[in-house]
Backbone as CSV, one residue per row, in Angstrom:
resi,resn,N_x,N_y,N_z,CA_x,CA_y,CA_z,C_x,C_y,C_z
1,MET,12.774,16.287,-40.033,13.226,18.027,-39.189,15.030,16.883,-40.170
2,LYS,15.224,18.349,-40.445,16.584,18.063,-40.985,17.031,19.629,-40.215
3,ILE,18.715,19.182,-39.012,19.621,19.868,-38.922,20.289,19.763,-38.264
4,LEU,20.876,21.159,-38.698,22.461,21.734,-39.409,22.787,22.081,-37.306
5,LEU,23.695,21.781,-37.165,24.751,21.600,-36.114,26.187,22.403,-36.117
6,LEU,26.385,23.541,-35.460,27.926,24.582,-35.792,28.478,24.352,-34.259
7,GLY,29.454,24.248,-34.724,30.609,24.144,-33.466,30.221,22.107,-32.390
8,LYS,30.045,22.196,-33.725,29.744,20.594,-32.470,31.162,19.486,-31.707
9,ASP,31.804,20.061,-31.649,33.350,19.441,-30.855,33.786,20.284,-29.796
10,GLY,32.688,21.048,-29.159,32.672,21.844,-28.191,32.368,21.119,-26.575
11,GLN,32.132,21.741,-25.393,31.785,21.373,-24.551,30.158,20.938,-25.357
12,VAL,29.449,21.688,-25.355,27.815,22.318,-24.973,27.432,21.750,-27.174
13,GLY,28.469,21.904,-28.050,28.501,20.968,-29.249,28.372,19.733,-29.065
14,TRP,29.054,18.887,-28.626,29.593,17.672,-28.551,28.033,16.937,-27.635
15,GLU,27.576,17.886,-26.596,26.209,17.062,-26.014,25.246,17.419,-27.247
16,LEU,25.130,17.961,-28.043,23.941,18.480,-28.776,24.092,17.390,-30.212
17,GLN,25.187,16.858,-30.349,25.421,15.501,-31.057,24.118,14.611,-30.326
18,ARG,24.254,13.898,-29.728,23.752,12.796,-29.065,22.378,13.454,-28.649
19,SER,22.272,14.474,-27.754,20.904,15.190,-27.998,20.018,14.658,-28.941
20,LEU,20.239,15.763,-30.455,19.476,16.173,-31.357,20.102,15.320,-32.393
21,SER,20.235,14.642,-32.105,20.158,13.259,-33.691,18.786,12.087,-33.710
22,PRO,18.416,11.446,-32.113,17.204,11.522,-31.877,16.126,12.274,-33.234
23,LEU,15.807,14.201,-33.202,15.163,14.175,-33.786,14.328,14.541,-35.182
24,GLY,15.663,13.570,-35.927,15.132,14.045,-37.440,17.396,14.279,-37.839
25,GLU,17.231,14.525,-39.146,18.351,14.290,-39.815,19.751,15.630,-39.709
26,LEU,20.782,14.925,-38.963,21.097,16.014,-38.199,22.984,16.002,-39.226
27,HIS,22.677,17.529,-39.172,24.287,17.561,-40.004,25.231,18.602,-38.654
28,ALA,25.945,17.941,-38.641,26.730,18.851,-37.735,27.895,19.301,-38.047
29,PHE,28.934,20.205,-37.772,29.699,21.009,-38.217,30.938,21.728,-37.024
30,GLY,32.462,20.916,-37.519,33.160,21.821,-35.718,33.707,23.255,-37.466
31,ARG,35.471,23.447,-36.417,35.051,24.969,-36.812,36.131,24.947,-38.486
32,ASN,36.696,23.430,-38.374,37.675,23.610,-40.093,36.135,23.701,-40.461
33,GLU,34.977,22.969,-40.757,34.091,23.063,-42.033,33.490,24.472,-42.253
34,ALA,33.024,25.061,-40.827,31.922,26.057,-41.158,32.876,27.051,-39.795
35,ASP,33.082,28.014,-40.885,34.104,29.017,-39.916,33.544,30.172,-38.862
36,LEU,33.224,30.966,-38.075,32.463,31.012,-37.314,33.447,32.672,-37.789
37,GLU,34.448,33.004,-37.846,35.824,34.185,-38.238,35.349,34.510,-40.108
38,LYS,35.222,33.703,-40.397,34.779,34.129,-41.917,32.566,34.131,-42.091
39,PRO,32.082,34.188,-41.535,30.453,34.554,-41.979,29.903,35.104,-42.782
40,GLU,29.984,35.194,-43.874,30.309,35.665,-44.580,30.046,33.462,-45.665
41,SER,30.926,32.959,-45.656,31.243,31.777,-45.768,29.928,30.736,-44.891
42,LEU,29.078,30.737,-43.943,28.261,30.760,-43.433,26.902,30.394,-44.638
43,ARG,26.943,31.450,-45.232,26.095,31.056,-46.835,25.056,30.028,-47.482
44,GLN,26.696,29.754,-47.910,26.783,29.061,-48.716,26.419,27.328,-48.469
45,LEU,26.706,27.382,-46.825,26.201,25.317,-46.389,25.201,25.973,-46.031
46,ILE,24.779,26.853,-45.688,23.550,26.368,-45.501,22.174,26.831,-46.323
47,ARG,22.549,27.539,-47.217,21.909,26.934,-48.585,21.580,25.598,-48.993
48,GLY,22.806,25.631,-49.008,22.839,23.837,-49.439,22.814,22.407,-48.713
49,ILE,22.199,23.204,-47.660,21.863,21.530,-46.632,19.726,22.262,-46.927
50,GLN,19.518,23.433,-46.412,18.396,24.180,-46.361,17.547,22.993,-45.167
51,PRO,18.306,23.272,-43.584,17.385,22.565,-42.828,16.794,23.802,-42.279
52,ALA,15.375,22.914,-40.856,14.101,23.757,-40.916,15.121,24.183,-39.414
53,VAL,16.096,23.520,-38.410,16.780,24.348,-37.701,18.034,24.125,-37.856
54,ILE,18.741,25.769,-37.611,19.852,25.789,-37.206,20.368,25.250,-35.625
55,VAL,21.229,24.868,-35.014,21.614,24.997,-34.017,23.345,26.134,-33.149
56,ASN,23.153,27.291,-32.897,24.665,27.657,-32.866,25.265,27.626,-31.790
57,ALA,26.357,26.733,-31.461,26.569,25.937,-29.923,27.983,26.831,-29.856
58,ALA,28.844,27.077,-31.281,29.833,27.788,-31.799,30.132,28.942,-31.025
59,ALA,31.401,29.919,-30.561,31.384,31.213,-29.719,32.266,30.934,-29.558
60,TYR,32.792,32.102,-29.494,34.573,33.050,-29.246,34.624,32.571,-27.082
61,THR,34.544,32.207,-26.940,33.630,31.676,-25.216,36.117,31.618,-24.047
62,ALA,36.787,32.524,-24.828,37.662,32.924,-24.416,37.621,34.437,-23.858
63,VAL,37.271,34.876,-21.957,36.244,35.548,-22.128,37.719,37.257,-21.840
64,ASP,38.980,36.289,-21.667,39.790,37.704,-20.775,40.716,37.265,-22.515
65,LYS,40.773,36.657,-22.887,41.395,37.372,-24.208,41.286,38.425,-25.373
66,ALA,39.624,38.560,-25.590,38.592,39.061,-26.318,39.037,39.904,-26.031
67,GLU,39.172,40.299,-24.493,39.683,41.795,-24.283,40.897,42.733,-25.580
68,SER,41.779,41.142,-25.549,43.079,41.843,-26.218,42.799,41.855,-27.640
69,ASP,41.443,41.002,-27.920,41.411,40.690,-29.368,39.726,40.830,-30.189
70,PRO,39.105,41.892,-29.766,38.161,42.064,-29.921,37.306,42.002,-31.159
71,GLU,37.832,41.603,-32.252,37.676,41.777,-33.659,37.433,40.427,-34.055
72,LYS,38.023,39.631,-33.713,37.406,37.829,-34.141,36.510,38.052,-32.591
73,ALA,36.546,38.573,-31.712,35.433,38.073,-30.596,33.792,38.420,-31.664
74,ARG,33.952,40.049,-31.817,32.925,40.108,-32.812,32.463,39.333,-34.261
75,GLN,32.917,39.019,-34.810,33.169,38.124,-35.549,32.519,37.064,-35.378
76,ILE,32.861,35.853,-34.553,32.348,34.985,-34.312,30.697,35.127,-33.121
77,ASN,31.012,36.045,-32.152,30.050,36.244,-31.124,28.588,36.464,-32.058
78,ALA,28.774,37.574,-32.747,27.665,38.831,-33.304,27.381,38.618,-34.548
79,GLN,28.351,38.777,-35.607,28.107,38.972,-36.819,28.084,37.823,-37.842
80,ALA,28.506,36.274,-37.288,28.424,35.025,-37.499,26.586,34.915,-36.792
81,PRO,26.743,35.213,-35.787,25.036,34.949,-35.717,23.911,36.055,-36.478
82,GLY,23.929,36.513,-36.900,23.798,37.895,-37.681,23.267,36.654,-38.946
83,VAL,24.653,36.723,-39.514,24.439,36.092,-40.547,22.823,34.803,-40.967
84,LEU,23.829,34.135,-39.155,22.580,32.446,-39.039,21.428,33.313,-39.370
85,ALA,21.287,34.882,-38.590,20.041,34.657,-38.518,19.033,35.193,-39.843
86,GLU,20.241,35.922,-40.867,20.130,36.551,-42.044,18.787,34.652,-42.884
87,GLU,20.189,34.256,-42.552,19.620,32.843,-43.739,17.979,32.204,-43.067
88,ALA,18.415,32.184,-41.624,17.189,31.188,-40.748,15.887,31.908,-41.288
89,ASP,16.237,33.607,-41.446,14.978,34.212,-41.798,14.412,33.667,-43.106
90,ARG,15.412,33.208,-43.826,15.674,33.223,-46.212,14.651,31.472,-45.717
91,LEU,15.003,31.031,-45.176,14.332,29.349,-45.151,12.786,29.685,-44.016
92,ASN,12.994,30.441,-43.400,11.396,30.777,-42.150,12.278,28.898,-41.485
93,ALA,13.417,29.044,-41.016,14.546,28.192,-39.443,14.094,28.591,-38.715
94,TRP,14.345,27.562,-37.578,14.320,28.092,-36.623,15.299,28.059,-36.208
95,LEU,16.484,29.262,-35.744,17.695,29.103,-35.790,18.005,29.378,-33.536
96,VAL,17.971,28.259,-33.224,18.994,28.176,-31.833,20.151,28.657,-31.300
97,HIS,20.077,29.417,-29.929,21.413,30.032,-30.451,21.799,30.127,-28.566
98,TYR,23.698,30.662,-28.084,22.822,30.501,-26.558,24.043,31.459,-27.148
99,SER,23.416,31.908,-25.828,24.441,33.500,-25.057,24.967,33.238,-23.371
100,THR,24.836,34.217,-22.802,25.063,34.256,-21.989,24.957,34.967,-19.887
101,ASP,25.352,34.867,-18.841,24.561,35.588,-17.927,26.459,36.826,-18.338
102,TYR,27.180,36.943,-19.417,27.908,37.523,-19.243,27.336,39.002,-19.640
103,VAL,26.095,39.038,-19.858,25.642,40.339,-21.108,25.045,41.384,-19.663
104,PHE,24.304,40.411,-18.175,24.549,41.318,-17.244,25.556,42.227,-15.813
105,ASP,25.579,42.955,-15.991,27.010,43.492,-15.242,26.885,43.765,-13.602
106,GLY,26.173,42.351,-13.144,25.844,41.755,-12.291,25.586,42.572,-10.725
107,LYS,25.048,43.646,-11.708,24.421,44.262,-9.965,22.964,44.184,-9.202
108,LYS,22.732,43.309,-9.790,21.261,43.143,-8.808,21.415,42.322,-8.302
109,SER,20.721,42.175,-7.390,20.922,41.723,-5.579,19.774,40.566,-5.845
110,SER,19.160,40.093,-7.134,18.207,38.671,-7.137,18.311,38.927,-8.173
111,PRO,18.278,37.093,-9.358,18.492,36.491,-10.322,17.814,37.830,-11.628
112,TYR,18.684,37.793,-12.158,17.881,38.556,-13.221,16.810,37.610,-14.625
113,GLU,16.170,38.047,-14.969,15.825,38.036,-15.254,15.421,38.953,-17.249
114,GLU,14.618,37.578,-18.334,14.886,37.833,-19.825,15.198,39.066,-19.640
115,ASP,14.032,39.633,-19.197,13.515,41.484,-19.390,14.287,42.323,-19.238
116,ASP,15.173,41.937,-17.600,15.791,42.641,-17.463,16.888,43.918,-18.425
117,LEU,17.009,44.535,-17.508,18.556,46.308,-18.136,19.652,45.169,-18.393
118,THR,20.103,44.942,-19.641,20.792,44.477,-20.147,22.657,45.579,-19.818
119,ASN,23.741,45.238,-18.993,25.048,46.367,-19.306,26.133,45.271,-19.160
120,PRO,26.956,44.931,-20.516,27.689,43.797,-20.098,28.939,44.444,-19.963
121,ILE,29.850,43.897,-18.839,31.016,45.133,-18.506,32.578,44.171,-19.294
122,SER,32.162,43.357,-20.014,33.423,43.312,-21.229,33.754,42.709,-21.887
123,VAL,34.009,42.499,-23.265,34.469,42.528,-24.543,33.331,41.463,-24.568
124,TYR,34.153,39.883,-23.866,33.201,38.892,-24.367,31.250,39.169,-23.837
125,GLY,30.688,40.109,-22.908,29.847,40.082,-22.551,28.726,41.185,-23.775
126,GLN,29.620,42.260,-24.614,29.492,42.709,-25.113,28.860,42.409,-26.675
127,THR,29.637,41.652,-26.902,29.748,40.881,-28.364,28.393,39.991,-28.140
128,LYS,28.622,39.463,-27.225,26.948,38.236,-27.063,26.126,38.766,-26.902
129,LEU,26.270,40.069,-26.048,25.249,40.657,-26.708,24.458,41.060,-27.892
130,GLU,25.739,41.598,-28.223,25.756,42.085,-30.202,24.707,41.026,-30.767
131,GLY,25.666,39.296,-30.362,24.879,38.937,-31.123,23.450,38.607,-31.178
132,GLU,23.006,38.720,-29.719,21.914,37.898,-29.314,20.480,39.420,-30.292
133,ARG,20.959,40.785,-30.408,20.469,41.658,-31.141,19.901,41.506,-32.226
134,LEU,22.020,41.475,-32.878,21.290,41.041,-34.280,20.779,39.630,-35.007
135,ILE,20.704,38.682,-33.666,18.901,37.581,-34.105,17.996,38.170,-34.056
136,ARG,17.774,39.086,-32.831,16.008,39.574,-32.664,15.557,40.410,-33.957
137,ASP,16.699,41.143,-34.815,16.448,41.972,-35.765,16.338,41.956,-37.015
138,HIS,16.901,40.221,-37.126,16.975,39.679,-38.366,15.966,37.905,-38.897
139,HIS,15.621,38.435,-37.524,14.978,37.059,-38.136,13.732,36.502,-36.550
140,ALA,12.436,36.569,-36.766,11.602,35.831,-35.697,11.567,34.817,-34.825
141,LYS,12.172,34.128,-35.935,11.991,32.323,-35.243,12.867,31.873,-34.430
142,HIS,13.325,32.890,-33.283,14.419,31.727,-32.914,14.606,31.655,-31.335
143,LEU,15.451,30.490,-30.574,15.602,30.930,-29.605,16.956,31.174,-28.504
144,ILE,16.988,32.088,-28.519,18.686,32.262,-27.541,18.547,31.790,-26.087
145,PHE,19.525,30.458,-25.260,19.770,30.510,-24.770,20.433,30.734,-23.910
146,ARG,19.835,31.739,-22.376,21.344,32.233,-22.029,21.247,31.482,-21.369
147,THR,23.350,30.648,-20.776,22.579,29.993,-19.697,24.741,30.534,-18.870
148,SER,25.071,29.736,-18.199,25.992,29.894,-17.608,27.003,28.972,-16.391
149,TRP,27.988,29.112,-16.131,29.658,27.873,-15.548,29.205,26.838,-16.322
150,VAL,29.584,27.038,-18.129,29.013,26.112,-18.404,30.293,24.879,-18.066
151,TYR,30.264,23.255,-18.244,31.141,22.469,-17.578,30.705,21.090,-18.343
152,ALA,31.708,20.377,-19.083,31.723,18.913,-18.947,32.913,17.995,-18.839
153,ALA,32.665,17.039,-19.183,33.745,15.961,-19.026,34.759,15.762,-19.706
154,ARG,34.131,16.877,-20.816,34.884,16.532,-22.896,35.769,18.141,-22.284
155,GLY,36.438,18.454,-22.751,37.173,19.832,-22.689,37.013,21.239,-21.420
156,GLY,38.300,22.025,-21.060,39.050,22.702,-20.269,37.441,23.191,-19.753
157,ASN,37.872,23.901,-18.352,36.512,23.972,-17.180,37.239,24.144,-15.607
158,PHE,36.241,25.038,-15.265,36.911,25.478,-13.225,36.971,24.130,-12.535
159,ALA,35.458,23.213,-12.976,35.791,21.383,-11.900,37.139,20.499,-12.243
160,LYS,37.472,20.961,-13.913,38.356,19.892,-13.803,39.427,21.241,-13.490
161,THR,39.123,22.297,-14.131,41.003,22.695,-13.490,41.361,22.550,-12.442
162,MET,40.471,22.490,-11.698,40.367,22.563,-9.546,40.856,21.408,-8.878
163,LEU,40.541,20.402,-10.439,41.051,19.391,-10.118,42.248,18.387,-10.133
164,ARG,42.964,18.923,-11.138,43.994,19.149,-12.076,45.228,19.637,-10.571
165,LEU,44.780,21.457,-9.749,45.490,22.015,-9.893,45.434,21.284,-8.043
166,ALA,44.155,20.991,-8.007,44.734,19.765,-6.267,45.867,18.726,-5.614
167,LYS,45.642,17.903,-7.171,46.305,17.475,-7.574,47.882,17.357,-7.237
168,GLU,48.111,18.844,-7.623,49.409,20.024,-7.173,49.573,20.565,-6.023
169,ARG,48.756,21.149,-5.457,49.013,22.111,-4.524,48.511,22.009,-3.564
170,ASN,49.096,22.319,-2.008,48.039,21.626,-1.084,46.907,22.485,-0.625
171,GLN,46.610,23.370,-0.379,46.031,24.708,-0.928,45.323,25.988,-1.999
172,LEU,44.219,25.797,-2.554,43.200,26.770,-3.527,43.680,27.973,-2.663
173,LYS,43.251,28.379,-4.265,42.650,30.537,-3.429,41.858,30.224,-4.336
174,VAL,39.763,30.695,-3.846,39.144,30.491,-4.564,38.361,31.782,-4.554
175,ILE,38.370,32.155,-5.111,36.753,33.705,-5.308,35.783,33.369,-5.025
176,ALA,35.199,33.716,-3.918,34.124,33.815,-2.714,32.680,34.517,-3.065
177,ASP,32.523,35.952,-3.610,31.624,36.989,-3.939,31.392,36.611,-5.472
178,GLN,31.524,35.933,-6.237,30.784,35.847,-7.380,29.579,34.563,-7.272
179,TYR,28.284,35.182,-7.606,27.594,33.925,-7.344,27.318,33.034,-8.446
180,GLY,26.717,32.394,-8.344,25.935,31.485,-10.437,25.619,30.189,-10.191
181,ALA,24.843,29.222,-11.256,24.558,28.154,-11.617,25.522,26.988,-12.061
182,PRO,26.116,26.489,-12.036,27.533,25.566,-12.390,25.850,24.535,-13.259
183,THR,26.499,24.293,-14.493,25.327,23.987,-15.688,26.062,23.664,-16.050
184,SER,25.803,21.516,-16.857,26.496,20.886,-17.122,26.125,21.177,-18.760
185,ALA,26.868,20.929,-20.012,27.020,21.099,-20.662,25.470,20.474,-21.363
186,GLU,25.740,18.780,-20.653,24.532,17.943,-21.092,23.360,18.534,-20.879
187,LEU,23.338,19.049,-19.825,21.312,19.702,-18.787,21.483,20.343,-20.903
188,ILE,22.249,21.188,-20.383,21.472,22.795,-21.630,21.119,22.074,-22.870
189,ALA,22.023,20.844,-23.178,21.902,19.843,-25.106,20.361,19.331,-24.844
190,ASP,20.360,18.663,-23.323,18.426,17.963,-23.218,17.649,19.182,-23.316
191,VAL,18.115,20.136,-22.657,16.634,21.240,-22.670,16.297,21.045,-23.963
192,THR,17.444,22.135,-24.762,17.306,21.589,-25.704,16.517,20.909,-26.939
193,ALA,17.193,19.788,-26.913,16.107,18.926,-28.233,15.286,18.864,-27.378
194,LEU,14.927,18.752,-26.040,12.890,18.906,-25.053,12.253,20.091,-26.308
195,VAL,12.823,21.042,-26.129,12.096,22.577,-25.954,11.789,22.375,-28.003
196,LEU,12.878,21.402,-28.828,12.976,21.420,-30.143,11.923,20.601,-30.391
197,HIS,11.500,19.608,-30.596,11.286,18.512,-30.073,8.996,18.893,-29.656
198,ARG,9.014,19.817,-28.571,8.133,20.455,-28.199,7.731,21.902,-29.151
199,ILE,8.351,22.680,-30.620,8.152,22.782,-30.838,7.597,22.150,-32.387
200,GLY,8.692,21.549,-32.301,8.445,20.189,-33.128,5.971,20.114,-33.248
201,GLN,6.238,19.285,-32.515,4.759,19.561,-32.278,4.005,20.544,-32.397
202,GLN,4.058,21.750,-31.901,2.904,22.675,-32.053,3.599,23.780,-32.114
203,ALA,3.794,24.080,-33.013,5.022,25.619,-33.234,3.956,26.830,-32.808
204,LYS,3.586,27.325,-31.368,3.819,29.134,-31.707,4.961,29.166,-31.310
205,PRO,4.305,31.063,-32.372,5.029,31.538,-32.384,5.106,33.127,-31.313
206,GLU,4.233,32.335,-30.321,5.216,33.238,-28.700,5.956,32.390,-28.200
207,PHE,6.615,31.054,-28.471,7.877,30.030,-27.557,8.795,30.499,-28.004
208,ALA,9.037,31.672,-29.432,10.220,32.821,-30.339,10.864,33.676,-28.656
209,GLY,12.071,33.654,-28.217,12.200,34.732,-27.672,14.072,34.232,-27.299
210,ALA,14.352,34.521,-25.802,15.120,34.412,-25.164,14.756,33.714,-24.013
211,TYR,15.428,32.824,-23.698,15.037,31.963,-22.053,16.088,31.795,-21.428
212,HIS,16.288,32.044,-20.086,17.103,31.718,-19.043,17.491,30.103,-18.709
213,LEU,18.784,29.299,-19.306,18.647,27.995,-18.387,20.140,28.146,-18.016
214,THR,19.750,27.933,-16.842,20.799,27.178,-16.243,20.339,25.643,-15.008
215,ALA,21.241,25.520,-14.453,20.991,24.590,-13.168,20.568,24.806,-11.469
216,GLY,19.306,24.494,-10.928,19.004,25.300,-10.130,19.760,25.413,-9.173
217,GLY,19.086,26.539,-8.216,20.054,26.066,-7.166,21.486,27.739,-7.464
218,HIS,21.587,27.888,-6.939,23.271,28.547,-7.135,23.990,28.643,-6.322
219,THR,25.746,28.902,-6.578,26.705,28.869,-4.885,26.914,29.929,-5.707
220,THR,28.689,29.528,-5.083,30.139,30.551,-4.795,30.891,29.829,-6.050
221,TRP,32.015,30.989,-6.571,33.420,29.297,-6.729,33.729,29.172,-6.316
222,HIS,33.603,29.506,-4.709,34.721,28.729,-3.902,33.782,27.312,-2.912
223,ALA,32.353,27.475,-3.090,32.004,26.547,-3.072,31.581,25.720,-3.574
224,TYR,31.323,25.881,-4.801,31.824,24.682,-5.989,33.087,24.243,-5.941
225,ALA,34.356,25.202,-5.855,35.661,24.384,-5.829,35.314,23.385,-4.389
226,GLN,34.767,23.320,-3.539,34.987,22.357,-2.190,33.901,20.980,-2.462
227,TYR,32.697,21.408,-2.863,32.290,20.939,-3.861,32.473,19.557,-4.674
228,VAL,33.159,19.812,-5.449,34.037,19.110,-6.271,34.711,17.981,-6.053
229,LEU,36.146,18.796,-4.685,37.173,18.474,-4.672,36.488,17.298,-3.498
230,GLN,35.722,18.322,-2.845,35.353,16.821,-1.800,34.394,15.630,-2.400
231,ARG,33.731,15.655,-3.316,33.469,14.991,-4.282,33.975,13.671,-4.979
232,ALA,35.561,14.175,-5.666,36.681,13.181,-6.003,37.161,13.309,-5.148
233,GLU,36.866,13.359,-3.953,38.141,12.769,-2.470,36.641,10.830,-1.756
234,SER,35.748,11.946,-2.148,35.002,10.573,-1.865,34.960,9.462,-3.144
235,SER,35.387,9.683,-3.698,35.228,8.682,-5.491,36.393,7.812,-5.010
236,GLY,37.730,8.693,-4.501,38.779,7.988,-4.469,40.104,8.696,-5.531
237,ALA,39.255,9.995,-5.234,41.168,10.417,-6.065,41.808,10.577,-4.616
238,ILE,42.561,10.723,-4.976,44.234,11.470,-4.119,44.352,12.912,-4.717
239,LEU,44.323,13.033,-3.480,44.462,14.612,-3.765,45.284,15.578,-3.074
240,LYS,46.146,17.035,-3.038,46.973,16.992,-1.978,46.194,18.190,-1.249
241,ALA,45.089,19.109,-2.451,44.079,19.687,-1.453,42.411,19.927,-1.205
242,LYS,42.492,19.586,-0.065,41.063,18.409,0.102,40.410,19.604,0.563
243,GLY,38.932,19.367,-0.173,37.874,20.472,0.420,38.043,21.718,1.449
244,ASP,38.088,21.483,2.037,39.201,21.796,3.417,40.188,23.200,3.321
245,ALA,40.329,22.706,2.823,41.855,23.818,1.644,41.823,24.015,1.028
246,VAL,40.776,25.312,0.145,39.950,25.563,-0.534,40.045,27.523,-0.002
247,GLN,40.525,27.848,0.228,40.122,28.861,0.729,39.365,30.434,0.449
248,PRO,38.880,31.160,0.611,37.716,32.669,0.311,38.937,33.916,-0.343
249,ILE,38.023,33.666,-0.817,38.970,35.216,-1.388,38.081,35.866,-2.331
250,PRO,38.270,37.255,-1.888,37.190,37.999,-3.025,38.196,38.501,-4.623
251,SER,37.651,39.076,-4.931,37.190,38.967,-6.357,38.803,40.258,-7.506
252,GLU,38.701,41.340,-5.809,39.608,42.105,-6.130,41.820,40.902,-5.900
253,ALA,41.065,40.735,-5.119,42.456,39.220,-4.854,43.416,38.632,-5.946
254,TYR,42.192,38.480,-7.025,42.637,38.119,-8.464,41.834,37.953,-9.244
255,PRO,42.537,39.857,-9.624,42.000,40.630,-10.895,42.643,39.280,-12.214
256,LEU,41.693,39.724,-13.104,42.029,39.182,-14.571,41.151,40.594,-15.729
257,PRO,42.531,39.785,-16.861,41.541,40.788,-18.158,40.460,42.260,-18.462
258,ALA,39.938,40.709,-18.412,38.287,40.624,-17.777,36.919,40.830,-16.547
259,VAL,36.397,41.623,-16.555,35.740,41.996,-15.383,34.052,41.117,-15.252
260,ARG,34.331,39.612,-13.972,33.163,39.092,-14.294,31.906,39.844,-12.972
261,PRO,30.663,39.742,-13.378,29.926,40.171,-13.433,29.697,39.183,-11.737
262,LYS,29.330,39.887,-10.890,29.603,38.990,-9.025,28.455,38.408,-8.629
263,ASN,26.871,39.264,-10.150,25.683,38.347,-9.553,25.209,37.209,-11.462
264,SER,25.792,36.630,-11.175,25.512,35.209,-12.929,24.213,34.800,-11.985
265,ARG,23.754,35.255,-11.462,22.623,33.558,-10.880,20.778,34.643,-11.963
266,LEU,20.292,33.521,-13.365,19.438,33.441,-13.855,18.265,32.689,-13.588
267,ASP,16.529,33.475,-13.476,15.990,32.525,-13.169,14.874,32.168,-14.585
268,THR,15.046,31.433,-14.202,14.844,29.967,-15.076,13.439,29.637,-15.469
269,THR,12.307,30.942,-14.500,11.041,30.730,-14.044,10.021,30.540,-15.968
270,LYS,10.739,30.925,-16.554,10.169,31.943,-17.973,10.043,30.189,-19.133
271,LEU,11.475,29.517,-18.626,11.421,28.016,-19.806,10.462,27.086,-19.298
272,THR,10.680,27.267,-17.634,10.256,25.925,-17.065,8.577,26.106,-16.834
273,GLN,7.355,26.977,-17.530,6.597,27.118,-17.820,6.246,27.329,-18.077
274,THR,7.141,27.747,-19.827,6.706,27.432,-21.252,6.925,26.109,-21.335
275,PHE,7.903,25.471,-21.210,7.935,24.154,-21.594,8.220,23.181,-20.553
276,ASP,7.066,22.995,-19.295,6.771,22.242,-18.690,8.047,21.235,-18.246
277,LEU,9.056,22.366,-18.110,9.998,21.681,-17.162,10.624,21.524,-16.370
278,GLN,10.854,20.838,-15.430,12.175,21.069,-14.464,14.121,20.520,-14.314
279,LEU,14.510,21.333,-14.379,15.335,21.809,-13.843,16.629,21.130,-12.691
280,PRO,16.516,19.788,-12.498,17.623,19.775,-11.560,18.897,20.717,-11.278
281,GLU,18.787,20.529,-10.082,20.150,21.555,-8.448,21.085,20.991,-9.384
282,TRP,21.961,21.718,-9.778,23.508,21.844,-9.909,24.512,21.075,-9.448
283,GLN,24.272,20.637,-8.642,24.830,19.337,-7.883,25.521,18.349,-8.208
284,TYR,23.387,18.175,-8.881,23.484,16.581,-10.123,24.183,16.128,-10.699
285,HIS,24.416,17.230,-11.754,24.935,16.658,-12.338,26.394,16.909,-12.832
286,VAL,27.081,17.592,-11.174,28.339,18.046,-11.105,29.159,16.209,-10.373
287,ARG,27.778,15.684,-9.572,28.275,13.890,-9.209,28.028,13.354,-10.023
288,ARG,27.332,13.735,-11.791,27.343,12.914,-13.088,29.441,13.151,-12.948
289,LEU,29.504,14.351,-13.699,30.523,14.627,-13.698,31.827,13.813,-13.032
290,ILE,31.618,14.119,-11.979,32.791,13.130,-10.484,32.597,12.178,-11.089
291,ASP,31.725,11.110,-11.363,31.461,10.296,-11.553,32.189,9.302,-13.103
292,GLU,32.035,10.050,-13.705,32.517,9.993,-14.707,33.866,9.836,-15.398
293,LEU,34.414,11.058,-15.200,35.948,11.274,-14.864,36.165,10.336,-14.023
294,SER,35.971,9.781,-12.741,36.493,8.686,-11.939,36.111,7.507,-12.551
295,ALA,35.256,7.434,-13.824,35.559,6.165,-14.136,36.155,6.333,-15.544
296,GLN,36.841,6.964,-16.206,37.862,7.174,-17.438,38.504,7.188,-16.539
297,GLY,38.811,7.380,-15.606,40.082,7.306,-14.898,41.008,8.327,-14.923
298,ALA,40.170,9.651,-14.807,41.236,10.623,-14.643,41.078,10.997,-13.598
299,ILE,40.310,11.019,-12.508,40.931,12.064,-11.196,41.741,10.719,-10.237
C-alpha cells in the first residue's frame, strides 16, 4: 500500500510517520514540499505518487490568528482538502483528514455525536467545517477524524506552556468552564494506523465517514493544568507554581480573539464500535508525555 502523508512535521504528522510506516510505502511531505497555501499545486504531487491512501495532517491551527487571516485559514483548511478529495476520487484512493471539536458551538449539555448539528463560532471552526463539506461533496472514500485538545512532546501545546509558566510564576490562572478531552498525537496516529490496517483487510464502503477520536473521559483546562503540574512535580520537576497554585477562572476573564466552545466533549462510540477499539483515559498519555519530557531533561 502506497501512502502519501502531508504535514509530516506537525505534532500529529510526526507521530503518523512512525505509525504508518509499517503499513506500506510511505511518502511523507512537510510544508516546504507540499504547500497547502497553494492548493492547486498539490495535484501534481499526488499524480506523481499515485497513492492508495492520502493522509492530511496539515492544517492552519492558529485559532486566534485565523480571526484576522481568514483567507489563509480557508486556503489551508478548506480549499486544500477539497483538492485532495478531488484527486483521491480520481485515483479511487482513501482520504484521511483531521478535523476538530470547533465545528460545534459547545452549547450541548452532553458529548457531541458525529451527526449533531454543527455551528462553528470561530473562523478556524468555520474553515475546518468547510473542509469537511468539500471532502464529503467530492469523494466517498474518506475518513474524517474530529479530535480535540491535541498535544505531544514535540511542538507547542497547552501542557508544555503550563510547565514553562509554572517555572516562571508562583501562581497560574486557568479557565475552568470549558470541558474536553486532552488527546495525544500518539493516540491519534496509532488509531489512524489501526483503522487503515482494518480497512486494508476488509474495505467496506460503510467504513467511510466522520468519526470522533479523543482520549477517554473529560476534564477542564484548569484540572488538566493541575494534573500536568502535579505529575511533573512527582517526576522531579522544580516548579514555582505547584498544582494547588492553579486558580480557576471563567472564560470571560481571559478573552481571546476567537471564541472557544465551552463543551468540547466528543462521543467516540461510533469509532470504538465500528473498529473494535478501546480508547485509554486522557490521563494515560499525559503521564507518558511528562515521563518523556522528564527523560529528555525538558522539565
